[in-house]
Every structure is written in structure tokens, then in C-alpha cells.
NUMI-464217 format. One record per residue: x, y, z of N, C-alpha, C, CB in turn. Coordinates in steps of 0.001 Angstrom, whole numbers, plus 524288, in hexadecimal, padded with zeros to 5 digits. Atoms other than C-alpha are relative to their C-alpha. Glycine has a CB too. Example, Ala and Ser with C-alpha at 12.3 -4.5 7.8 and 13.67 -1.06 7.14 Angstrom:
2
8037A7FB5A800008300C7EE6C81E7880384804B0800007FC208001B804DE/7FCCC7FB5A7FFC4835667FBDC81BE47FCFE80442802DA8019E801CE7FA79/
end
This chain:
192
802777F8C57FF5C8003F80186801348031C803EC7FDE67FF91802778064C/7FD9A7FA5B7FFEA80BB480A4A8035080259801507F8C2806357FFE08057A/7FE75802788037F8104A805697F6337FBBA804D57FB227FEE17F8A38011B/802DF7FE4480590802FE809C27EEF67FF15807FE801FA7F7B97FB0E7FEF4/801177FAD77FD6F8019B816427F916805A5803E47FCBB800547FF3380834/7FAC27FBEB7FFAE80FD581C737F4BD800A0801227F9B3806887FCC180314/8012B7FE02804EA80D3481ACC7E61A7FA1F8033F800907FFF97FAF87FBB9/806417FEF57FFC67FD8681DE67E6777FFD98066D803647FC397F9F780444/8029E7FBD27FA2E7F84C82B327EB417FD2F7FE6A803BF7FC52804367FEE8/80279803447FCC57EFD282A6F7F5547FA6E7FE907FF5380096801DB80462/80379801CC801527E38882B857EE6A7FEFF7FB787FCDF7FEA1802D97FEDD/7FFE8805BC802727E7B7820347E71A7FF5B7FAC1803798054A7FF657FD5C/7FF4D803BC7FA607E9628184B7F41B7FA7A7FEB57FFF880249803358066D/804F38001B7FEAD7DD0281CAB7F7847FBFA7FC747FBC67FE99805C78007B/8024F8023E804107D5948179C7EBBF7FF807FB317FFC9801CD801197FC52/7FD2980515800417DC9C80BAB7EB8E7FDA67FC1E804BB8069E80121800BB/80022802007FB727DA15807DD7F9DC7F9D57FF6E7FFD3802D38035D80483/8043F7FF017FE9F7CC1B80C2F7F8EC7FD657FAD47F9547FEED80820800BA/7FE76802F78055F7CB3B803277EB2C801CE7F984802768062E803D47FC50/7FD5880509800337D1457F7637F1257FB707FFCD8047E8075B7FEE4800F6/80375802427FA4A7C6AE7F8157FDFC7FBF87FF277FE087FED6803A18053C/8039E80134801877BDA07F7F87F52A7FE967FB027FD947FF69802FF7FE01/801878046B801D17BF7A7ECD97EE18801737FBE180249800F97FF987FBD7/801278019E7FB7C7C2F07E6AA7FAC47FAA07FE6C800A280157803738033F/805DC7FF5F7FD197B5EE7E6DA7FD577FCE47FD2D7FE0E7FD4F804EE7FFEF/8022D802C58066E7B17B7E1C07EEA1800DF7F9828026B80585801FD7F893/7FC27804827FF9B7BAAD7D58D7F3C97FBE27FC608039080697801B180325/801F8800F47FD247B2C27D4AB7FFC67F8AB7FD6A7FF1A8019E8044080265/806717FFEF802987A4227D5C17F9D78003F7F9B17FCA57FEB0806C57FA47/7FE7E8047E802A87A8327CB237F0E4800B27FBD08026A803C2800877FDA9/7FFB7805F58002D7AB5F7BF767F92B7F8997FD58802F2806DB7FDFD804FF/805E2802217FDD479CC17BFA57FE377FD0F7FB957FB857FB6580612800B7/8011580555803D979AC87B8327F0CF801887FBC57FE5A7FFAD800687FCCD/7FC2A804288006C7A6297AF857ED93803C3802737FDBF7FE997FB427FD3F/7FC057FBDF802F17B24C7B3827E947800637F9627F93580923802118062B/7FEE7802BC804697B33D7AE247DA65803DD8049C7FBAB7F9BC7FDCA7FD82/7FB417FCE8803317BD8E7B3587D0D27FDB78036E7FC5B803FA7FC3B7FCAC/803027F9EA8013A7B43C7BE3B7CAE0801888045D8043C7F8D27FF7B8005C/7FD587F8B27FD697B5DB7C62A7D687804A27FF70802BD7FBCE803BF80543/7F9EA7FD697FD4C7C29F7C48A7D9B9802558026C7FA73805517FA2E8033F/7FE277FEC0804BE7C3567C6C67CB397FDE3805517FFEC7FE717FC527FB7D/8033A7FB177FF2C7BC477D2727CE858015480496803877FB717FE73801BE/7FCAB7FCDC7FBEE7C3397D7BB7DB168048D8009C7FDB8800E07FD8F80561/7F8F17FD5C802D17D0EC7D70B7D2B87FED0803E87FD618040C7FC217FB3D/8001A7FBD58057E7CA817DE4B7C6A380027805CF8057C7F7B27FF467FA19/801667FC5C7FCDC7C5CD7E7217D0DF8056080484802AF7FCF57FC8B80433/7F8DA7FF427FD857D4067EA057D83D803127FEEF7FAD1802947FA54805B1/7FBAF7FDF8805317D87B7E9B07C9A87FF47805767FEBF7FEFE7FCD57F9FD/803EA7FBDF7FFB67CEC17F3997C66B8016A805A6803A27FB057FD1B8025F/7FD747FCC17FAB67D2627FBF37D23D8063380146800197FF0D7FC4D8057A/7FBDC800B0801EA7DFD67FA827CFB5802018037D7FBE47FFDA7FBC17FEC5/7FDAA7FAFA803787E0D38013C7C2B17FC828044E8007D8009F7FEE37F9A7/801BB7FE118002B7D693809A67C495804988045C805C47FAC47FD5D7FF3C/7FD707FFA17FACA7DEB380E0A7D231805E2800A57FC447FEFB7F9DC8050F/7FA2C7FF04803707EBE280D457C9D27FE43805787FB1E802297F8797FBAD/801DD7FEC2803287E5C6814F87BE6D7FE03808C8802E07FB5A7FA3A7FEBB/800F07FA187FE8A7E14D81F247C83E803D4801E0803947FAA68010180287/7FC8C7FEF87FE837EE29820537CF40802E4801F07F9D6801C77FBB8803A0/7FD9C8011A802837F5D18203C7C2767FD79804A97FDEE800A37FB2C7FE71/801AA7FBA1801E17EC6A829ED7BB407FB36804D48036C7FE0F7FDAE7FB28/802707FC477FC017E5158319C7C4D3803F280163805067FA867FD3080241/7FC697FC2D7FC297F09F834FA7CE50801278038B7FD8D804D77FE4980245/7FE8A7FA97802D57F57D83FA17C6427FC91802D37FF0D802437FFE47FB85/803F37FBB97FF9D7E9B6845F07C3DC7FDDF80151804187FC5E7FF6D7FD6C/8003D7FE667FBD37E56D845987D078801D98029A8033B7FFB87FE3C80128/7FD2A7FF507FC4E7F10E848D07D660801B3804E27FBCC803D17FB098027B/7FE6E7F9EC805067F2A1856017CB527F94A802208027F800AB7FDDC7F537/804627FF177FE0C7E4B8856F07D0018004180280805557FD617FB9A7FFE5/7FE737FD927FA487E7B58577D7DDC08056E8054A801CA801CE7FA4D80307/7FD077FFE37FF677F1D685DF37DD497FFA2807397FD4A802937FAFE7FE99/801CB7FA78803AC7EC5486A197D2DC7FD2080134805A17FB3C7FF687F8D1/8043C7FF367FC367E00F86A2A7DD678040C8010C803967FB947FB558015A/7FD8D7FCDD7FD277EBFF86CA97E798801FD804717FE308030D7FDE0801EA/7FD797FAB0800667F1C6877307E1367FADE803DB7FFCF804228008D7FA5B/803747FD72800277E53B87DC47DEAC7FE4180213806057FCA47FD317FD10/800837FF0F7F97D7E1BE87CE17EC4D804CD80174803657FE0D7FAD2802A7/7FBE57FB997FBE77EFAD883277F0DC7FFA38035A7FE38805C07FFD280101/7FFE37FB16801987EDD288C307E81B7FC96802B47FECF80225800807FD31/805D27FE877FE0E7DF2588EFE7EAF3801BC801B88067E7FAD67F9C47FF77/7FE7B7FCF57FB3A7E406890467F98A803C3804E97FF44802A97FC3A803B4/7FC8D7FBC57FF4B7EEA5898CB7F67C7FD0B8059A7FDCA8058C7FE8C7FCD9/805087FAFE802BD7E5D28A1347EDD27FE1780177802837FBB37FF637FCC4/802787FDB47FB6D7DE198A1B67FAE9802FE801F6802997FD6D7FD3F802F1/7FB987FDAB7FE097EA668A2F2802B68024A805CC7FE1F8039F7FC4A7FF1F/7FE167F96A801427EE5F8AFCA7FA687FB25802F4802AE80085802007F839/804C47FB827FDA37DF488B4627FCA380087801DF802BA7FBD77FF6B8018E/7FFBE7FECE7FC737DF5D8B2C08084C802D4802B7802647FFA17FDCE80120/7FBCD7FD7B7FF5A7ECA48B9D880A9F7FE2D8063C7FD34805077FC7C7FD49/8029B7FB8D802AE7E74E8C3E88024F7FB478041C802D17FD917FD547FB6B/802BF7FF037FBE57DC1C8C5EF80A72801418028F804A47FEA57FC838010F/7FC5F7FEC07FB007E3FF8C68F816398025A8061480006805527FBB07FFF9/7FB807FA19801507EC308D16180FA97FC218027D8016B802EA802337F969/803527FC1B8004B7DF968D8BF80D597FD4F8017C806147FBF97FE487FBB8/803BE7FF857FB827D8968D7378199A804B38027F802787FCD37FA65802F2/7FCD17FC437FEF77E61E8DBF981F878012D803DA7FF6D802177FF977FFBA/7FF787FBF38033B7E7088E605817BF7FA52804A3803767FF0B7FD567F87F/8069F7FE4C7FC467D8E88E92C81D88800B18014A8051C7FB477FAD7800CD/7FF897FE1C7F8EE7DC298E92982B01804928046C7FFD5802827F9DA80517/7FCE77FBE88003D7E70E8F1FC8281E7FD67803487FD10804D77FF1A7FE5B/801BC7FAF9801147E0118FA7E820A67FD2D801CE805507FC458000D7FADE/803657FEBE7FADD7D6288FA4C82B608021A8031E804347FE897FB4B8029E/7FBAC800457FB687E04B8FBEE835EC80272808447FDA8806B67F8327FE70/7FE597FADE800A37E4979084582D697FCEF8044A80207800A3800CD7FB24/805547FC08801E47D7B290D7482C467FE40800B2805D37FA457FCC27FB4A/801EC800507F9C67D5AF90BB283B1B8040D804E6801EB8015B7F8DC803B7/7FCB97FC3E7FD977E26E914CB83F007FE87801AC7FBE0805917FFBE801F5/800907FC5F800707DED491E3C835C87FCE88041B80070800D97FF9B7FE2E/8043A7FD04800DC7D1B191FA683804800C7801B8806F27F9DE7FC7E7FD30/7FC7B7FE057FAE47D8F29207284620802058044F80277803767FE8E7FFE7/7FB9B7FAA6802BE7E1E692B57842237FA29804BE7FFD6803D77FDFB7F6C3/801BC7FBB28004F7D8109325283C2D7FC10801B4805077FDD68000C7FB04/801A77FEBF7FC8D7CFD7932C88478C8019A801D6805827FE1C7FD8A7FFBB/7FC6A7FAF77FB1C7D9709373E852538013E803B17FAED807DE7FD3E8047B/7FFD87FCF9802C17DC8D940BC847B47FA37803B07FDD0802B17FD4D7FCEC/806007FBD07FF0F7CE4B945738465C7FEAA7FFF08056E7F9EA7FDBD7FCB5/800487FF787F9CD7CCC694505855D7804078042E80066801807FA4D803CD/7FC227FC2C7FDD97D8A294DDF856AB7FEE88045A7FB93806B67FD9E8007A/802B27FB2A801707D4159577484BB57FC8580180800D67FF6C800DB7FCD3/806287FF607FDC77C750957A78524A800BB8036E805DC7FCB47F8DF80150/7FE497FCEB7F8D17CDDF95C1B860CF8012C803A27FCC1805BA7FDB280573/7FCAA7FB39801F57D671965C28576E7FBAE803B88000C8031D7FF777F9EF/805757FBD5801CC7C96D96C14852237FCEE7FF72804D87FBB37FDE67FA01/804517FDB97FA6D7C31896B4C85F848020B8040F8026A7FF007FBD98052B/7FCAE7FA257FD227CF0D973B9865777FFC2805377FC66807647FED3800C8/800067FBA9803967CFEE97B20858BA7F89B802D88020D801227FCF67F814/806E87FD107FF707BF6097EE585A07801D1801378068F7F8547FA1B7FED3/801C07FD507FAB17C08C98025869D88046B805A5800E3800BC7FAC0805C8/7FDE87FB437FEAD7CBDB98A0F8680F7FD848028C7FC718058C800B180020/803797F9328036E7C624991C785CC37F8BA800DF802EC7FE8D7FE287F58A/805837FD277FE637B8779921D864D68013280410805297FB027FAE5801FB/7FC127FE177FC977C1F9995C486FEE802FB805B07FEBB803DF7FBC080023/7FD827FC4C801C97C85B9A0CE868237FA2C803E07FE55804747FDD67FB3A/8049D7FC61800FA7BA8D9A4A7862387FD34803368035A7FC9B7FD9B7FE55/803367FD057F8D67B5129A7B2871AC804A2803AF802027FEB57F9C9806CE/7FC647FB337FE407C1179AF9C873637FF42804BF7FB8C806E07FDF580050/8004F7FAB0803C57BE629B6FF867547F9CF802A8802737FFBD7FDFE7F7C1/807507FD677FD4F7AF189B8AE86AA7800CC803DA8057F7FAD67F91480313/7FDE07FC047FB507B3139BC76878C48021C804A97FFF18035C7FE4180278/7FD757FAB88023B7BD339C60D871C67FCB2803898003F801DC800157FAA7/8040D7FCEB802AC7B3199CA8086A2E7FB3180337802097FE167FCDD7FD1D/804F77FEAF7FE217A66E9CBF18746C80511804928053A7FAB07F8FD8029F/7FB327FD827FBD77B32A9D26887F607FF31805A57FB31808767FB6B8009C/7FEA77FA1F802367B5B99DD388751D7FA7F8021B7FD5D8055C7FFDC7FAED/803858001D801A57A6B49DD2D86FB37FDE7804F1806A67FE0A7F9437FE1A/802D07FC6B7FAD17A2F59E10D87E698034E802B6801357FE117FD8280532/7FE597FBC0800A97AF079E9B887FB08000A806247FD2D8021B7FE687FFAB/802F37FAB1803A47AAA99F1E9874627F9718019E801A77FFAF7FDDB7F88E/805827FE447FDED79C369F233879A77FFB8801FB806D17FBE17FA677FF0C/7FD447FECE7FBA07A3019F581887BD8016F805747FE2A804AA7FC0B80183/7FF987FC12803367A92D9FFB287F347FC94803E07FDD1801817FE5E7FD1E/803FF7FC7B8021979D38A055C877F27FC1F801F5803B07FD477FD887FBF2/801D57FC3E7FC92796B6A05A0883868002F803A2802CF7FF267FF4F80186/7FD367FA5D7FC5479DECA0E7388B7C8010A802CA7FF9A802E2800F780203/800D57FB488055079DC8A16E387EA47FB8C801158014C800297FE677F948/803F67FF047FFB67909FA168E87F1A7FE0A8037B805F47FE167FB407FEB5/802087FE047FAB978F0DA18F088E2A803358065A7FE42802A07FBB2806D1/7FD4E7FA707FDF97992AA246988D957FD3C8037B7FD318066A800FB7FEFA/801717FD19803127924BA2975881AC7FA63801DD802F7800137FD6E7FA9F/802C57FD817FE08785D2A29BB888517FF8C802E1805BA7FD627FDA07FF0B/7FC2E7FCFE7FA4378BC1A2E8B896FB80061804BB7FC8B807907FCDB8029A/7FEB07FB278035979244A395E88D347F9E08035B800198024F7FDE77F8F6/807287FCD58022578336A3CBA888307FDCA80141805967FA187FA747FC0F/801E47FDE87FADA77DB3A3BA48960E8029580374802287FF817FCBA80389/7FD707FC637FBB278742A448D89DB880013804F07FBD3806D57FDBE802DB/802DC7F9E5804E778436A4FD688F717FB827FFF9802787FE947FF257F7C7/8048B7FD177FFEE778E7A4D868926E7FC26801C0805387FD427FD357FCBC/7FF5A7FE127FA1E779A0A4DB38A0D58000B806B3801EB805AC7FDA0801AC/7FE7D7FBD57FF2378079A59FE8A0377FD068041C7FC838052A7FFBE7FF9A/803247FC828041077B28A612E893C17F8B0800AE803C07FFCF7FB6D7F82D/806EA7FF8C7FE3B76CC1A5F2A89C6B80223803C0804FA7FB927F88880253/7FF007FC307FB7E77328A66928AA84804C5802E07FCB5801CC7FCE9806A2/7FFC37F9D38007B77A96A6FBF8A44B7FF86803787FA40805728016680246/7FF447FEFA804B57751EA756E89AED7FFF6805DE7FF0E7FC777FD467FD31/7FFF67FC8C8017577471A824F89E2180507801C58006D7FCB38021880186/7FAA07FE8C7FD64782FCA82E18A5A78033C800007FC12802277FC6C8044E/7FC417FFB6804467890DA7D54898997FD95804B87FB65800A07F9817FD53/8011D7FCE0804F3789D7A837F88CB7800687FD347FCE3802A98041B7FE98/80088802BD8046F78A2AA7DC288005806967FE707FEA07FC9B803C07FB69/7FB598028980134798FFA7E6D87F3D8026C7FE2680382802FD8026D7FDCA/7FE30803157FB6179B9FA7A9A88C337FFD57F741800217FB258032280500/800F4804E38022F79420A6EA188857802787FD5D7FBA77FBD0800137FEEF/7FB4C8026D8055679C1CA6C1087CE4803967FE8F803388030C804857FAF2/7FD01801E27FD697A75AA6C78884BB800D77FA8B804EE80087803C280104/8013E804687FC447A134A63EF88EA5800387FA2A7FDEA7FA8D800EB80206/801D4803AF8030579D2AA58C288501805097FDBB7FCF07FB948023D7FC8E/7F87680387806017ACCBA587C87C7A801D97FE6D8054F8077D806797FA85/7FB6D801727FE7F7B24AA56CD8894F7FEEF7FACA804E98031180596801FD/7FFDE804C57FD7E7AB2CA4BED88F357FEDA7FCD97FBB07FC737FF56804A3/800E3801F5804517A9FBA4770881878064F7FCDF800417FE2C8049B7FB28/7FA5C8009C801527B9D8A470388322801837FBF8802BD8036F8047080106/80087801BB7FCEC7B8CFA416888E70800547F92A7FFBE7FC518029680144/8037780583800F47AFB7A362D88BAC804C97FC827FBE87F8938018E7FBEE/
end
């Protein structure tokens, strides 16, 4: 059996063993009806046909079968290689997408921080601008108040002068002459 196994591939040995078992089963059934030369002849011919069939399968079927199996193995290996290459490319794309996502997150974080800094700077500018505007408004209000106070003083002086002149004109109409009145008014105006 080792010699047959050494020269025949494993599928051929399997076929021979299965055929032999089949033939032995046939000889067991033939024992019931008695043994004649025809039964022996049939069994020998069955073995001979099986041997010829096994020989033909091994001789002419082995090379195409081996070629077919090698071709299938090669196609399977190429398919595995193609799938692995596709998997590798997909993994590279996934890595690129992950790194792009990380870059986007980093850019988003830096943009967010920059916007926060810019917002804080704008807030401080607005506060400073509001303070300056408040100071300016206070200064303008102070100037208006000062101007109104000066104007009120001027009106008050003018009214006081008018009242003093009227009072003087009312008390001294007979005592003062027109020239004295004129001099008195001019002196009063100069002093005011």
C-alpha cells in the first residue's frame, strides 16, 4: 500500500480504496447463492475494469486535475491577494479619514480658541469705547452745564443791572439829571 501511495496522489488512492470496498461487498453477497465460475469471472472482470478505470483516471486525469487544482489555487491566491490589497487600501483610506478628522478637530479647536480670544478682545474694545464715550459725554455735559451757569450769571447780572437802574431811576428822578444818570449807568456797566 505504501508503494501505491507513494506513486499515486491522495485522491487516486481514495478512489481505489472505495472501489475495493465496493468489490468486496459484492463478493460477500455472491456467497449466498453458491460459487460458480461465472461469479468468479464477474468479480475478476470487475476488479480488472476497476483497475483499468483507476489507471486511466490516474494516468490521464491526474495532470488536468492537478492543473485545475493549481489553477484554482492560483486564482484563489490572486483573489486573496486582491482582497488583501483592497483591504489595505481601505485601511489606508480609513487612516487618512481619521487623520483628516483629527486635523479638522484641531483646526476647529484652534478656530474656536481664536474666536474666543477675538471675542474677548472685541468685548474689551467695546468696554473701553463705552468708557471713552461716557467720559466724552460727561465732559460735554459738564461744558454745557458750565456754559449754562455762565449764561445764567450773565442774565442774572443783566437783570440785576436792569432792576438797579429801574430802582435808581424810580428813587432819584428829581435828584439826578440826565447827565448824572448817564454817568452812573456807564460806571455801573463798566464795573459789571
